[in-house]
Every structure is written in C-alpha cells, then in structure tokens.
DRENTITI-221559 format. One record per residue (C-alpha): residue number from 1; residue in one letter; x, y, z. Coordinates in nm, 4 decimals. Example, Ala and Ser with C-alpha at 12.3 -4.5 7.8 and 13.67 -1.06 7.14 Angstrom:
2
@i:1	aa:A	xx:1.2300	yy:-0.4500	zz:0.7800
@i:2	aa:S	xx:1.3670	yy:-0.1060	zz:0.7140
REM end
This chain:
278
@i:1	aa:M	xx:-2.2765	yy:-3.5229	zz:18.5712
@i:2	aa:T	xx:-2.3027	yy:-3.3696	zz:18.2504
@i:3	aa:I	xx:-2.2831	yy:-2.9939	zz:18.2513
@i:4	aa:R	xx:-2.4913	yy:-2.7519	zz:17.9307
@i:5	aa:Y	xx:-2.3831	yy:-2.6147	zz:17.7349
@i:6	aa:E	xx:-2.3890	yy:-2.2623	zz:17.8189
@i:7	aa:I	xx:-2.3556	yy:-1.9768	zz:17.5203
@i:8	aa:G	xx:-2.2723	yy:-1.6413	zz:17.5863
@i:9	aa:I	xx:-2.4085	yy:-1.3073	zz:17.4204
@i:10	aa:V	xx:-2.1308	yy:-1.2673	zz:17.1300
@i:11	aa:D	xx:-2.1857	yy:-1.6173	zz:17.0426
@i:12	aa:T	xx:-2.5402	yy:-1.5416	zz:17.0535
@i:13	aa:R	xx:-2.5201	yy:-1.2793	zz:16.8731
@i:14	aa:N	xx:-2.2702	yy:-1.4118	zz:16.6025
@i:15	aa:V	xx:-2.5428	yy:-1.7238	zz:16.5877
@i:16	aa:I	xx:-2.8314	yy:-1.4332	zz:16.4694
@i:17	aa:K	xx:-2.5782	yy:-1.3085	zz:16.2484
@i:18	aa:T	xx:-2.4913	yy:-1.6500	zz:16.0454
@i:19	aa:L	xx:-2.9026	yy:-1.6766	zz:16.0270
@i:20	aa:L	xx:-2.9487	yy:-1.3865	zz:15.8821
@i:21	aa:D	xx:-2.6283	yy:-1.2614	zz:15.5989
@i:22	aa:D	xx:-2.5984	yy:-1.6872	zz:15.5395
@i:23	aa:C	xx:-2.9193	yy:-1.8445	zz:15.6017
@i:24	aa:G	xx:-3.2120	yy:-1.5596	zz:15.5334
@i:25	aa:F	xx:-3.4040	yy:-1.5608	zz:15.8827
@i:26	aa:D	xx:-3.3767	yy:-1.2983	zz:16.1474
@i:27	aa:F	xx:-3.3860	yy:-1.3702	zz:16.4710
@i:28	aa:R	xx:-3.2536	yy:-1.0664	zz:16.5744
@i:29	aa:D	xx:-3.5761	yy:-0.8766	zz:16.7806
@i:30	aa:Y	xx:-3.6686	yy:-1.2776	zz:16.9272
@i:31	aa:A	xx:-3.6774	yy:-1.2476	zz:17.2689
@i:32	aa:L	xx:-3.3190	yy:-1.2799	zz:17.3865
@i:33	aa:T	xx:-3.3436	yy:-1.5224	zz:17.7076
@i:34	aa:S	xx:-3.5394	yy:-1.7554	zz:17.5377
@i:35	aa:L	xx:-3.3801	yy:-1.7639	zz:17.2668
@i:36	aa:K	xx:-3.0109	yy:-1.8299	zz:17.4853
@i:37	aa:R	xx:-3.1726	yy:-2.0861	zz:17.6064
@i:38	aa:R	xx:-3.3166	yy:-2.2824	zz:17.2524
@i:39	aa:L	xx:-2.9784	yy:-2.2332	zz:17.1415
@i:40	aa:E	xx:-2.7920	yy:-2.4458	zz:17.4440
@i:41	aa:Y	xx:-3.0599	yy:-2.7248	zz:17.3696
@i:42	aa:I	xx:-2.9910	yy:-2.6988	zz:17.0037
@i:43	aa:I	xx:-2.6136	yy:-2.7564	zz:17.0405
@i:44	aa:S	xx:-2.6513	yy:-2.9750	zz:17.3505
@i:45	aa:L	xx:-2.9300	yy:-3.2575	zz:17.1440
@i:46	aa:Y	xx:-2.6560	yy:-3.2369	zz:16.8872
@i:47	aa:A	xx:-2.3251	yy:-3.3283	zz:17.0761
@i:48	aa:L	xx:-2.2301	yy:-3.0557	zz:16.8880
@i:49	aa:R	xx:-1.8630	yy:-2.8505	zz:17.0562
@i:50	aa:D	xx:-1.9972	yy:-2.4690	zz:17.1437
@i:51	aa:A	xx:-2.1821	yy:-2.1771	zz:16.9243
@i:52	aa:E	xx:-1.9078	yy:-2.2017	zz:16.6625
@i:53	aa:G	xx:-1.9598	yy:-2.5353	zz:16.5901
@i:54	aa:L	xx:-2.3292	yy:-2.4389	zz:16.5758
@i:55	aa:I	xx:-2.2345	yy:-2.2169	zz:16.2672
@i:56	aa:A	xx:-2.0687	yy:-2.4056	zz:16.1063
@i:57	aa:K	xx:-2.3821	yy:-2.6222	zz:16.0629
@i:58	aa:L	xx:-2.6042	yy:-2.3499	zz:15.9424
@i:59	aa:K	xx:-2.3391	yy:-2.2583	zz:15.7012
@i:60	aa:N	xx:-2.2380	yy:-2.6439	zz:15.5186
@i:61	aa:S	xx:-2.6058	yy:-2.8338	zz:15.5738
@i:62	aa:K	xx:-2.9535	yy:-2.7653	zz:15.4502
@i:63	aa:E	xx:-3.0960	yy:-3.0150	zz:15.5571
@i:64	aa:F	xx:-2.9402	yy:-2.9556	zz:15.9539
@i:65	aa:L	xx:-3.0793	yy:-2.5719	zz:15.9055
@i:66	aa:D	xx:-3.4322	yy:-2.7024	zz:15.8608
@i:67	aa:Q	xx:-3.3406	yy:-2.9250	zz:16.1304
@i:68	aa:F	xx:-3.2313	yy:-2.6647	zz:16.3171
@i:69	aa:L	xx:-3.5732	yy:-2.4584	zz:16.2538
@i:70	aa:Y	xx:-3.8055	yy:-2.7138	zz:16.3868
@i:71	aa:D	xx:-3.6667	yy:-2.6930	zz:16.7120
@i:72	aa:I	xx:-3.5831	yy:-2.3878	zz:16.7590
@i:73	aa:T	xx:-3.9449	yy:-2.3335	zz:16.7531
@i:74	aa:P	xx:-4.1293	yy:-2.4344	zz:17.0754
@i:75	aa:E	xx:-4.4137	yy:-2.6805	zz:17.0445
@i:76	aa:T	xx:-4.7190	yy:-2.6411	zz:17.1438
@i:77	aa:T	xx:-4.7354	yy:-2.8855	zz:17.4634
@i:78	aa:E	xx:-5.1293	yy:-2.9371	zz:17.4365
@i:79	aa:M	xx:-5.4451	yy:-2.9608	zz:17.2054
@i:80	aa:F	xx:-5.7803	yy:-2.7715	zz:17.3130
@i:81	aa:C	xx:-5.4437	yy:-2.5396	zz:17.5560
@i:82	aa:D	xx:-5.7543	yy:-2.2954	zz:17.6789
@i:83	aa:P	xx:-6.0753	yy:-2.4729	zz:17.6489
@i:84	aa:P	xx:-6.2624	yy:-2.1813	zz:17.6971
@i:85	aa:F	xx:-6.1043	yy:-2.0498	zz:17.4243
@i:86	aa:W	xx:-6.2266	yy:-2.3108	zz:17.2092
@i:87	aa:R	xx:-6.5615	yy:-2.3261	zz:17.3335
@i:88	aa:I	xx:-6.5919	yy:-2.0450	zz:17.2164
@i:89	aa:L	xx:-6.4508	yy:-2.0436	zz:16.8931
@i:90	aa:R	xx:-6.7143	yy:-2.3223	zz:16.8289
@i:91	aa:D	xx:-6.9725	yy:-2.1680	zz:17.0071
@i:92	aa:E	xx:-7.0133	yy:-1.7943	zz:16.8536
@i:93	aa:I	xx:-6.7172	yy:-1.6608	zz:16.5955
@i:94	aa:I	xx:-6.7475	yy:-1.9449	zz:16.3717
@i:95	aa:P	xx:-7.0614	yy:-2.0400	zz:16.3119
@i:96	aa:E	xx:-7.0796	yy:-1.6566	zz:16.2644
@i:97	aa:L	xx:-6.7534	yy:-1.6821	zz:16.0131
@i:98	aa:V	xx:-6.9511	yy:-1.9114	zz:15.8843
@i:99	aa:K	xx:-7.2597	yy:-1.7948	zz:15.8014
@i:100	aa:S	xx:-7.1893	yy:-1.4395	zz:15.7260
@i:101	aa:G	xx:-7.0821	yy:-1.4489	zz:15.3422
@i:102	aa:S	xx:-7.1175	yy:-1.6661	zz:15.0251
@i:103	aa:S	xx:-6.7682	yy:-1.8027	zz:15.0252
@i:104	aa:K	xx:-6.5801	yy:-2.0378	zz:15.2692
@i:105	aa:P	xx:-6.4807	yy:-1.7994	zz:15.5671
@i:106	aa:R	xx:-5.9961	yy:-1.7890	zz:15.5307
@i:107	aa:I	xx:-5.8770	yy:-1.9015	zz:15.9261
@i:108	aa:W	xx:-5.4998	yy:-1.8441	zz:15.9272
@i:109	aa:I	xx:-5.2702	yy:-2.0215	zz:16.2618
@i:110	aa:A	xx:-5.0306	yy:-1.8071	zz:16.1904
@i:111	aa:S	xx:-4.7874	yy:-1.8698	zz:16.5293
@i:112	aa:F	xx:-4.5890	yy:-2.1676	zz:16.4761
@i:113	aa:D	xx:-4.7606	yy:-2.4294	zz:16.5576
@i:114	aa:S	xx:-4.6378	yy:-2.8055	zz:16.6136
@i:115	aa:G	xx:-4.9558	yy:-2.9139	zz:16.4687
@i:116	aa:E	xx:-5.1858	yy:-2.9522	zz:16.8338
@i:117	aa:E	xx:-5.3676	yy:-2.6010	zz:16.7644
@i:118	aa:L	xx:-5.3745	yy:-2.7310	zz:16.3617
@i:119	aa:Y	xx:-5.5441	yy:-3.0601	zz:16.5203
@i:120	aa:S	xx:-5.7487	yy:-2.8906	zz:16.7890
@i:121	aa:L	xx:-5.9502	yy:-2.6963	zz:16.5217
@i:122	aa:S	xx:-6.0136	yy:-2.9625	zz:16.3126
@i:123	aa:I	xx:-6.1705	yy:-3.1563	zz:16.5318
@i:124	aa:L	xx:-6.3674	yy:-2.8626	zz:16.5914
@i:125	aa:L	xx:-6.5206	yy:-2.8225	zz:16.2920
@i:126	aa:K	xx:-6.5790	yy:-3.1707	zz:16.2161
@i:127	aa:E	xx:-6.7656	yy:-3.2161	zz:16.4894
@i:128	aa:L	xx:-6.9921	yy:-2.8658	zz:16.3771
@i:129	aa:N	xx:-6.9786	yy:-3.0678	zz:16.0184
@i:130	aa:L	xx:-6.7909	yy:-2.7632	zz:15.8842
@i:131	aa:L	xx:-6.4370	yy:-2.9069	zz:15.7885
@i:132	aa:N	xx:-6.5188	yy:-2.8609	zz:15.4376
@i:133	aa:E	xx:-6.6670	yy:-2.5362	zz:15.4745
@i:134	aa:V	xx:-6.3222	yy:-2.3426	zz:15.5361
@i:135	aa:N	xx:-6.0054	yy:-2.2835	zz:15.4100
@i:136	aa:I	xx:-5.7588	yy:-2.3397	zz:15.7238
@i:137	aa:Y	xx:-5.3638	yy:-2.2085	zz:15.6915
@i:138	aa:C	xx:-5.1051	yy:-2.3237	zz:15.8695
@i:139	aa:N	xx:-4.7052	yy:-2.0756	zz:15.9333
@i:140	aa:V	xx:-4.4771	yy:-2.3326	zz:15.9330
@i:141	aa:L	xx:-4.0739	yy:-2.2331	zz:15.9730
@i:142	aa:S	xx:-3.9119	yy:-2.6079	zz:15.7666
@i:143	aa:E	xx:-4.0246	yy:-2.8835	zz:15.6121
@i:144	aa:H	xx:-4.0275	yy:-3.1048	zz:15.9694
@i:145	aa:T	xx:-4.2623	yy:-2.9760	zz:16.1199
@i:146	aa:I	xx:-4.4996	yy:-3.0180	zz:15.7798
@i:147	aa:Q	xx:-4.3732	yy:-3.4311	zz:15.7271
@i:148	aa:R	xx:-4.4670	yy:-3.4260	zz:16.1232
@i:149	aa:I	xx:-4.7946	yy:-3.3136	zz:16.1158
@i:150	aa:T	xx:-4.9088	yy:-3.4272	zz:15.8511
@i:151	aa:S	xx:-4.7995	yy:-3.8017	zz:16.0031
@i:152	aa:G	xx:-5.0307	yy:-3.7065	zz:16.2399
@i:153	aa:R	xx:-4.7535	yy:-3.8413	zz:16.5181
@i:154	aa:L	xx:-4.7766	yy:-3.5690	zz:16.8393
@i:155	aa:D	xx:-4.5957	yy:-3.5658	zz:17.0557
@i:156	aa:P	xx:-4.7822	yy:-3.8491	zz:17.3078
@i:157	aa:K	xx:-4.6481	yy:-3.7307	zz:17.6502
@i:158	aa:N	xx:-4.8189	yy:-3.4586	zz:17.6283
@i:159	aa:M	xx:-5.2041	yy:-3.6847	zz:17.5747
@i:160	aa:E	xx:-5.3403	yy:-3.7029	zz:17.9519
@i:161	aa:V	xx:-5.3743	yy:-3.3466	zz:17.9102
@i:162	aa:N	xx:-5.4453	yy:-3.2809	zz:17.5915
@i:163	aa:E	xx:-5.8132	yy:-3.5643	zz:17.6552
@i:164	aa:A	xx:-5.8206	yy:-3.3739	zz:17.9903
@i:165	aa:N	xx:-5.8652	yy:-3.0542	zz:17.8009
@i:166	aa:Y	xx:-6.0341	yy:-3.1966	zz:17.5158
@i:167	aa:Q	xx:-6.3627	yy:-3.3567	zz:17.7990
@i:168	aa:R	xx:-6.3402	yy:-2.9994	zz:17.9409
@i:169	aa:F	xx:-6.4183	yy:-2.8195	zz:17.5442
@i:170	aa:N	xx:-6.6735	yy:-3.1374	zz:17.5259
@i:171	aa:E	xx:-6.7781	yy:-3.3241	zz:17.7657
@i:172	aa:K	xx:-6.9896	yy:-3.5314	zz:17.5808
@i:173	aa:G	xx:-6.7252	yy:-3.5957	zz:17.2827
@i:174	aa:K	xx:-6.4936	yy:-3.8881	zz:17.2394
@i:175	aa:Y	xx:-6.0994	yy:-3.8210	zz:17.1956
@i:176	aa:S	xx:-5.9817	yy:-4.1385	zz:17.1237
@i:177	aa:S	xx:-6.2644	yy:-4.1278	zz:16.8310
@i:178	aa:Y	xx:-5.9986	yy:-3.8834	zz:16.6367
@i:179	aa:Y	xx:-5.6668	yy:-4.1446	zz:16.7294
@i:180	aa:R	xx:-5.5150	yy:-4.4748	zz:16.7034
@i:181	aa:T	xx:-5.1912	yy:-4.6268	zz:16.8575
@i:182	aa:E	xx:-4.9477	yy:-4.8266	zz:16.6577
@i:183	aa:A	xx:-4.6524	yy:-4.9432	zz:16.7577
@i:184	aa:N	xx:-4.7280	yy:-4.7611	zz:17.1317
@i:185	aa:N	xx:-4.7007	yy:-4.4633	zz:16.9046
@i:186	aa:I	xx:-5.0272	yy:-4.1784	zz:16.8369
@i:187	aa:I	xx:-5.1194	yy:-4.1518	zz:16.5184
@i:188	aa:F	xx:-5.4311	yy:-3.8492	zz:16.4610
@i:189	aa:D	xx:-5.6442	yy:-3.9246	zz:16.1841
@i:190	aa:V	xx:-5.4770	yy:-3.6964	zz:15.9003
@i:191	aa:S	xx:-5.7851	yy:-3.6781	zz:15.7000
@i:192	aa:L	xx:-5.8499	yy:-3.4169	zz:15.9684
@i:193	aa:I	xx:-5.6005	yy:-3.1548	zz:15.8094
@i:194	aa:K	xx:-5.5575	yy:-3.3140	zz:15.4531
@i:195	aa:D	xx:-5.6756	yy:-2.9746	zz:15.3348
@i:196	aa:V	xx:-5.4741	yy:-2.7456	zz:15.4747
@i:197	aa:N	xx:-5.2267	yy:-2.4945	zz:15.3023
@i:198	aa:F	xx:-4.8719	yy:-2.4824	zz:15.4705
@i:199	aa:I	xx:-4.7864	yy:-2.1278	zz:15.4659
@i:200	aa:K	xx:-4.3356	yy:-2.1605	zz:15.4612
@i:201	aa:Q	xx:-4.2663	yy:-1.8414	zz:15.6761
@i:202	aa:N	xx:-3.9843	yy:-1.6859	zz:15.7430
@i:203	aa:T	xx:-3.9020	yy:-1.5455	zz:16.0954
@i:204	aa:L	xx:-4.1342	yy:-1.1887	zz:15.9961
@i:205	aa:I	xx:-4.4147	yy:-1.3922	zz:15.8532
@i:206	aa:D	xx:-4.3629	yy:-1.1835	zz:15.5860
@i:207	aa:E	xx:-4.6426	yy:-1.4027	zz:15.3668
@i:208	aa:N	xx:-5.0263	yy:-1.4309	zz:15.4620
@i:209	aa:P	xx:-5.2685	yy:-1.6191	zz:15.2608
@i:210	aa:G	xx:-5.4990	yy:-1.3213	zz:15.2111
@i:211	aa:A	xx:-5.8381	yy:-1.1216	zz:15.3930
@i:212	aa:P	xx:-5.8468	yy:-1.4420	zz:15.6747
@i:213	aa:K	xx:-6.1333	yy:-1.3436	zz:15.9265
@i:214	aa:L	xx:-5.9878	yy:-1.5349	zz:16.2492
@i:215	aa:I	xx:-5.6473	yy:-1.5398	zz:16.2587
@i:216	aa:I	xx:-5.5202	yy:-1.7533	zz:16.6100
@i:217	aa:F	xx:-5.1810	yy:-1.6210	zz:16.6968
@i:218	aa:R	xx:-5.1613	yy:-1.7342	zz:17.0494
@i:219	aa:N	xx:-4.8614	yy:-1.7681	zz:17.3399
@i:220	aa:Q	xx:-4.6042	yy:-1.6593	zz:16.9784
@i:221	aa:A	xx:-4.5329	yy:-1.2548	zz:17.0612
@i:222	aa:I	xx:-4.3788	yy:-1.3727	zz:17.4642
@i:223	aa:Y	xx:-4.0700	yy:-1.4431	zz:17.2088
@i:224	aa:Y	xx:-4.0775	yy:-1.1047	zz:17.0537
@i:225	aa:N	xx:-3.9888	yy:-0.8322	zz:17.2276
@i:226	aa:Q	xx:-4.1616	yy:-0.5233	zz:17.2062
@i:227	aa:L	xx:-4.0083	yy:-0.3918	zz:16.8634
@i:228	aa:L	xx:-4.0945	yy:-0.6982	zz:16.5862
@i:229	aa:S	xx:-4.4176	yy:-0.7639	zz:16.8286
@i:230	aa:E	xx:-4.5307	yy:-0.4418	zz:16.6438
@i:231	aa:R	xx:-4.4571	yy:-0.5005	zz:16.3086
@i:232	aa:I	xx:-4.6145	yy:-0.8957	zz:16.3982
@i:233	aa:F	xx:-4.9187	yy:-0.7411	zz:16.4800
@i:234	aa:T	xx:-4.9305	yy:-0.4274	zz:16.2322
@i:235	aa:K	xx:-4.9235	yy:-0.7104	zz:15.9793
@i:236	aa:L	xx:-5.1874	yy:-0.9208	zz:16.0864
@i:237	aa:A	xx:-5.3967	yy:-0.6108	zz:16.1573
@i:238	aa:N	xx:-5.3766	yy:-0.4677	zz:15.7724
@i:239	aa:C	xx:-5.4466	yy:-0.8316	zz:15.6311
@i:240	aa:L	xx:-5.6942	yy:-0.9349	zz:15.8549
@i:241	aa:V	xx:-6.1140	yy:-0.8112	zz:15.7074
@i:242	aa:A	xx:-6.2770	yy:-0.5743	zz:15.9172
@i:243	aa:G	xx:-6.4791	yy:-0.7056	zz:16.1683
@i:244	aa:G	xx:-6.2278	yy:-1.0684	zz:16.1783
@i:245	aa:Y	xx:-6.1098	yy:-1.1560	zz:16.4733
@i:246	aa:L	xx:-5.7644	yy:-1.1738	zz:16.6285
@i:247	aa:A	xx:-5.6680	yy:-1.4619	zz:16.8679
@i:248	aa:I	xx:-5.3942	yy:-1.4133	zz:17.1158
@i:249	aa:G	xx:-5.2619	yy:-1.5826	zz:17.3945
@i:250	aa:V	xx:-5.4150	yy:-1.4973	zz:17.7674
@i:251	aa:K	xx:-5.0489	yy:-1.3116	zz:17.8883
@i:252	aa:E	xx:-5.0722	yy:-1.1506	zz:17.5454
@i:253	aa:T	xx:-5.2818	yy:-0.8022	zz:17.5099
@i:254	aa:L	xx:-5.2160	yy:-0.5725	zz:17.2139
@i:255	aa:E	xx:-5.2777	yy:-0.2836	zz:17.4970
@i:256	aa:N	xx:-5.0203	yy:-0.0342	zz:17.4773
@i:257	aa:T	xx:-4.9575	yy:-0.1419	zz:17.0581
@i:258	aa:N	xx:-4.9174	yy:0.0714	zz:16.7552
@i:259	aa:V	xx:-5.2714	yy:-0.1928	zz:16.6547
@i:260	aa:S	xx:-5.5034	yy:-0.1857	zz:16.9598
@i:261	aa:N	xx:-5.6736	yy:0.1127	zz:16.7964
@i:262	aa:K	xx:-5.8222	yy:-0.1025	zz:16.4609
@i:263	aa:F	xx:-5.9728	yy:-0.4061	zz:16.6778
@i:264	aa:T	xx:-6.2703	yy:-0.3985	zz:16.9863
@i:265	aa:L	xx:-6.2188	yy:-0.6406	zz:17.2925
@i:266	aa:Y	xx:-6.4061	yy:-0.9211	zz:17.1525
@i:267	aa:N	xx:-6.3086	yy:-1.1372	zz:17.5443
@i:268	aa:E	xx:-6.0610	yy:-1.0496	zz:17.7331
@i:269	aa:A	xx:-6.0077	yy:-1.3827	zz:17.9660
@i:270	aa:E	xx:-5.9199	yy:-1.5358	zz:17.5846
@i:271	aa:R	xx:-5.7352	yy:-1.2942	zz:17.4846
@i:272	aa:I	xx:-5.9712	yy:-1.2476	zz:17.1361
@i:273	aa:Y	xx:-5.9991	yy:-0.9484	zz:16.9424
@i:274	aa:K	xx:-6.2961	yy:-0.7806	zz:16.6875
@i:275	aa:R	xx:-6.0812	yy:-0.5708	zz:16.3763
@i:276	aa:K	xx:-6.2537	yy:-0.2826	zz:16.3780
@i:277	aa:N	xx:-6.4248	yy:-0.1665	zz:16.0391
@i:278	aa:N	xx:-6.2135	yy:0.1921	zz:16.0150
REM end
C-alpha cells in the first residue's frame, strides 16, 4: 500500500516563499488547505522525495515550473457546468452585449480555465452566429495550459457529464458535432478558439484586456482567502465597463466585500452581477 506524502505547514510555507522569491508567483493568500492538497498531489505525481525535492526542482528548472503552474491549477472539469448559467448568457446577456455598441464587446474568462469554460463559451457563440462578433480573452498561468487548450484535447473522462450538461443547455443541439474521436482521444474543433487572446497572468491577475463587458470568474475565489478575494474582485470591478456583467460561482458571493456597492445582483441563482454606472 502506497502512503501518500503529507506536507506540513512549515514546508508548505517554504514552498510558497520559494515560489515568490525565486519564481515571482505569489501564493501567500491562497486558501492553505486546498493549496496543501495540490502540493501533495504534485509531489506524489512526480515521485519527489519531499517538499525540499519540490523546491529544488522549482529553483532549477523553468520547464518544471511551467508544468507546476499547470498542475497547481485545479481543472474546470466540466463543460457547460450549471447549464442554466449558459442559457442566461445565450438568451439574455450575450445578445445585449453585441447590440449595445459599435465595437466588438470583450468577454474575459478571468478564472484560470483548463479549457472547458472557453470551449463552452465558443460553442454558445457559434450557435448564435456571433463567434466573430466578440473578442474573447482567457487567463492562463502556464504555456502548458495554452498548449493543452489549443490542441483541443480536453479531459475525456468527463464526456458523459459534458454531453448531459450540453443537452440541458440546448436540447436540440448535437454536442458530438464539436469534436472528433481519434485513437481513443476526444479532440475538439480548435477553429472554435482560433481568435482567442490568451493572457499570461501572475497569480494576482495584474493584467486585464481593458474594458470587458462580461467577466466570467466562476469557482475561483473558493481557492483564495478573504484578503485575496477582495483584491481580485476590486481589480475585476475596476476594469469592467459600466453596465457590464460579472459571473462568479454559485457558491460564491460579492456580499460583504468591498465591491458589493458597485454591483446590483442580476441573477441570484447563477450569481451574475451587473456593474453600476457610478
């Protein structure tokens, strides 16, 4: 029986210090329990001896650091997760964004997506014949993430869930028309994302595409402590245009944050907020 390595608090903080001092990535305000779990997973995945072995690899290999940044980011896991959310985007929000201005609206997937949210959004836009009428931006931490997404090779083990979600989103659509099977691999149509702008971020999301009309930031703040949540929400609120929309996870809220007064709640069930004009 294999005993999984358990990293202690001191070693966890040493890894965090290395990531900040030597690599320039600040994980100090990430939720400690979930971060600890991801570090243990990575140490086991690469058969490293312990936290010191991980630290040595991070210091000595840029390639490993990029792979680490990919592995430390929890995968999105499902396409069309929470189908009612995607129906609201399709039926209410996206049409309003497209008709409300002369220039192409900017949609920003500000969460660190592993491709599922991006492909879901792109399929939605294609079915509305609006894929070429918006500019899409997507945050990534690592080059490995970009390579995975642009290869079209999303995780095949979730395909049954993906298809069930899609059918709840569009019962008349044909999910299988967006991918092909090749040597037991599921490969999505990469033409769906050919014009996507990837934003290489640090952990504090210091870059933004400028004046987005819709920000999708679902199920990300659950990995932050309160301090980092406040900082990130403030950044998102400050760059979102007046009247624009911010979508967060259904278990997340802007209530009791320092930006709550900048938003009205557009849809409570799906946690979609609308930026006030002031």
